[in-house]
C-alpha positions in Angstrom: -1.8 7.4 6.3 0.8 7.6 8.9 -1.3 6.6 12.1 1.1 7.9 15.1 1.4 10.9 13.7 3.2 13.9 16.0 0.1 16.5 17.4 0.8 20.2 16.7 -1.5 22.0 19.4 -5.0 20.2 17.9 -3.8 19.5 14.2 -2.1 16.6 13.3 1.0 16.0 11.4 -1.2 14.8 8.4 -3.6 17.3 8.8 -0.6 20.4 8.4 1.1 18.5 5.6 -2.1 18.5 3.6 -3.8 21.6 4.1 -0.3 24.0 4.6 -1.1 25.4 8.2 1.5 28.1 9.5 5.1 26.8 10.9 4.2 24.2 13.4 7.2 22.8 15.6 7.6 19.7 13.7 10.5 17.2 14.9 9.5 13.8 13.7 12.0 11.3 15.5 10.5 7.7 14.8 12.0 6.3 11.8 8.6 4.9 10.4 7.4 8.8 10.3 10.5 9.6 8.6 10.1 6.9 6.0 6.5 8.2 5.3 8.2 11.5 5.0 10.5 10.5 2.5 8.2 8.7 0.3 5.5 11.8 0.4 8.5 14.3 -0.6 9.3 12.1 -3.8 5.7 12.4 -4.9 5.9 16.0 -4.0 9.2 16.3 -6.4 7.4 14.5 -9.1 4.1 16.5 -8.9 6.1 19.6 -8.8 8.2 19.3 -12.0 5.1 16.9 -13.6 2.5 20.3 -13.3 5.0 22.7 -15.3 7.0 20.1 -17.3 9.9 21.6 -16.3 12.6 21.0 -13.4 15.4 18.5 -12.4 14.0 15.4 -10.8 16.6 13.2 -10.7 19.1 14.5 -8.3 16.0 15.3 -6.2 14.5 12.1 -5.7 18.4 10.7 -4.8 18.9 13.2 -2.2 15.0 12.9 -0.7 16.6 10.7 2.3 19.3 13.0 3.0 17.2 16.3 3.5 14.7 14.6 5.7 17.4 13.7 7.8 19.4 16.6 7.8 16.4 19.1 8.6 14.6 16.8 11.0 17.1 15.0 12.4 20.5 16.6 12.5 20.2 20.7 12.4 19.7 22.6 15.5 17.2 25.3 13.6 15.4 27.9 14.3 11.6 27.8 13.4 11.0 31.3 13.3 13.7 32.1 9.9 16.0 34.8 9.7 18.7 35.6 7.3 21.2 36.0 10.0 21.2 32.3 11.2 22.4 33.6 14.5 22.6 30.6 17.0 21.5 27.9 14.8 22.7 25.6 12.4 22.2 26.7 8.8 22.2 24.8 5.5 23.1 26.0 2.0 22.3 24.0 -1.2 25.3 24.5 -3.9 23.3 22.4 -6.8 20.7 24.6 -6.7 18.7 22.7 -9.5 17.6 20.0 -7.2 15.2 23.0 -5.8 12.1 20.4 -5.9 13.8 18.5 -3.0 15.0 21.5 -1.1 11.3 23.1 -1.7 9.3 20.2 -0.3 11.3 19.5 3.0 11.1 23.0 3.9 7.8 23.4 3.5 7.0 19.9 5.5 9.8 21.7 7.8 7.6 24.6 8.4 9.0 26.9 7.1 6.5 28.1 4.5 2.9 26.6 3.9 2.7 23.4 2.0 0.3 24.1 -0.6 2.6 26.7 -1.8 4.3 24.0 -3.8 1.4 24.4 -5.7 3.6 27.3 -7.6 6.9 25.8 -8.4 8.4 27.6 -11.6 5.4 29.8 -11.8 5.9 33.5 -13.0 6.1 35.3 -9.7 6.4 32.6 -7.7 8.9 32.2 -5.1 9.7 28.5 -5.8 11.9 29.2 -8.8 13.7 26.7 -10.8 16.5 27.3 -8.7 16.6 29.0 -5.0 16.5 32.8 -4.8 16.4 35.2 -2.2 15.0 38.5 -3.6 11.5 36.8 -2.8 12.3 36.2 0.8 11.5 32.3 0.8 12.1 31.1 4.6 15.0 28.6 4.6 16.9 29.8 1.6 19.8 32.1 2.2 21.7 32.2 -1.1 20.8 32.1 -4.5 22.8 28.9 -6.1 22.4 27.5 -9.6 25.7 28.6 -10.8 27.3 25.5 -9.8 31.0 25.4 -7.6 29.5 28.0 -5.5 28.4 26.4 -2.0 31.5 25.6 -0.6 32.8 28.7 -0.7 29.1 30.4 0.4 29.6 28.1 3.7 33.2 28.7 4.5 32.3 32.4 4.5 29.1 31.5 7.1 31.2 29.4 9.2 34.0 31.9 9.7 31.4 34.6 10.9 30.0 31.7 13.5 33.7 31.7 14.7 34.2 35.1 15.0 30.8 35.8 16.8 31.4 32.6 19.2 28.8 30.9 17.8 29.1 27.2 18.4 26.7 26.1 15.9 27.5 24.2 12.4 27.2 24.9 8.8 26.0 22.2 6.2 26.3 22.0 2.6 25.4 20.0 -0.4 27.3 19.8 -3.5 26.9 17.3 -6.8 29.8 15.1 -7.5 29.8 16.5 -11.2 29.9 19.9 -9.7 33.5 19.1 -8.6 34.5 19.9 -11.8 34.2 23.7 -10.9 37.8 24.6 -10.1 36.7 26.9 -7.4 35.4 24.2 -5.2 39.0 23.1 -4.8 40.1 26.9 -3.9 37.8 26.8 -1.2 38.3 22.9 -0.3 42.3 23.9 0.3 41.2 27.2 2.1 38.9 25.4 4.9 41.6 22.8 5.9 44.4 25.7 5.8 42.3 27.6 8.0 40.9 24.6 10.3 37.3 25.7 9.7 36.1 22.5 11.9 32.5 23.9 12.2 31.8 22.9 8.5 30.0 19.9 6.8 30.1 19.4 3.2 28.3 16.7 1.9 28.9 15.8 -1.6 26.1 13.7 -3.5 28.1 10.6 -5.2 25.7 9.6 -8.2 28.0 9.7 -10.8 25.6 11.1 -13.2 25.5 14.9 -14.7 23.3 16.8 -17.3 25.7 15.2 -20.2 26.0 11.7 -19.0 28.1 10.0 -16.0 30.7 11.5 -14.4 32.9 8.8 -15.4 32.4 10.1 -19.2 32.2 13.4 -18.9 35.4 14.3 -16.6 36.6 11.6 -14.7 36.9 12.6 -11.1 39.4 10.0 -9.8 39.6 9.3 -5.9 37.5 12.1 -4.5 38.2 10.5 -1.1 42.3 10.5 -1.7 41.6 14.3 -3.0 39.4 15.8 0.1 42.3 14.0 2.5 45.5 15.1 0.7 43.9 18.8 0.9 43.5 18.0 4.8 39.8 17.4 5.4 38.4 14.5 7.7 36.4 12.4 5.4 33.9 9.8 6.0 31.7 7.8 3.3 27.8 6.9 3.9 27.9 3.7 1.2 23.8 3.3 1.6 22.8 7.0 1.0 19.3 6.2 0.0 18.9 4.0 3.5 17.1 6.4 5.7 18.6 5.0 9.1 22.4 4.7 7.5 22.2 8.8 6.4 21.0 9.6 9.8 23.9 7.1 11.3 26.5 8.4 9.1 25.4 12.8 9.2 25.5 12.2 13.3 29.0 10.7 12.9 30.1 13.6 11.0 28.7 16.1 13.5 30.4 14.2 16.2 33.7 15.0 14.6 33.2 18.5 14.3 35.5 20.7 16.7 38.9 18.8 16.2 40.9 21.2 13.6 39.3 19.8 10.4 36.6 20.5 8.1 34.3 17.4 7.7 33.5 16.1 4.4 30.9 13.3 3.6 30.7 11.0 0.5 27.1 10.5 0.0 26.7 7.3 -2.3 23.2 8.0 -3.7 20.9 6.6 -7.1 19.7 9.4 -9.2 16.1 8.8 -9.8 15.9 6.7 -6.4 12.4 5.6 -5.9 11.0 5.6 -9.8 12.6 2.3 -11.8 12.4 3.8 -14.7 14.3 7.0 -14.0 17.2 4.9 -11.9 20.7 4.7 -12.4 20.2 7.4 -15.3 21.4 11.1 -16.5 18.0 11.1 -18.7 15.9 12.4 -15.6 18.5 15.2 -14.7 16.3 17.8 -16.0 13.2 16.1 -17.6 9.6 15.9 -16.2 7.5 12.6 -16.2 4.4 13.3 -18.7 1.3 12.2 -17.5 1.6 8.4 -18.0 5.0 8.2 -16.6 3.6 10.4 -13.7 1.1 7.6 -12.8 3.4 5.0 -13.1 5.8 7.0 -10.5 3.4 8.1 -8.2 1.8 4.2 -7.9 5.7 3.1 -6.8 5.3 6.0 -4.0 1.9 6.1 -2.3 0.6 9.0 -0.2 1.5 8.6 3.2 1.0 12.3 4.8 -0.9 13.6 2.1 -0.6 15.6 -1.3 -0.6 19.3 -1.2 
């Protein structure tokens, strides 16, 4: 357990994440606590997909640091969730199959009880395999899973904020293989052409997709050069699984908004990060670990904040 957890009223952070208390105001600034949260999120991912023998652990594990940094350090967000998202930063998940990491961080950031993670992919659950909105899950603003649509949705929200004189930002995350969808490039052209500079798009560059490496399925070429040619301000986070580097990179991106260009972050991650036998391969894109594999994986990610 982490000893120097934040206090939430009379309930410590450890007690909150263990018992699923309702919506405390969590803001962890200490890097050690954030690292502990990353480790616990990886445990959540593994346990969610194992329980139902279904889900996408690979990309989820690779993006744990990104989600923790975004929700705990970067976004100016309201604890009381509103679909309108007025006067706060908002996020759209485009590659919706990595819902396990999204659900874990939403729950552990106070949007819904942590113990609801037990319902992942079950019938009548709010935590479906791809995020949906019809069940009203706090933190989820669009249904996603049909790849290639997240940037377009984020552009619409960013334009709305400008029309409403709302100075807050819109963030979205896409997979690198997802850029093979043509709709992305129409959106990328539109955003730059219309100077949508309150938008930060992060591309998860793990080099893997469901059928193999992106280079084997359809080479993406110079992604940085492509975004720059379309008129975007592009920066890279070389160590996308180094929490400190991710926080620094996201803060850099945020500081560059409002200058007439949309921002693109190229986030270099490792699929399956944190579990040695899942790393650097597409094999765990959409496969759950068996009992023995789960035991090994969890041993590499010991309990820090308490399992649900």
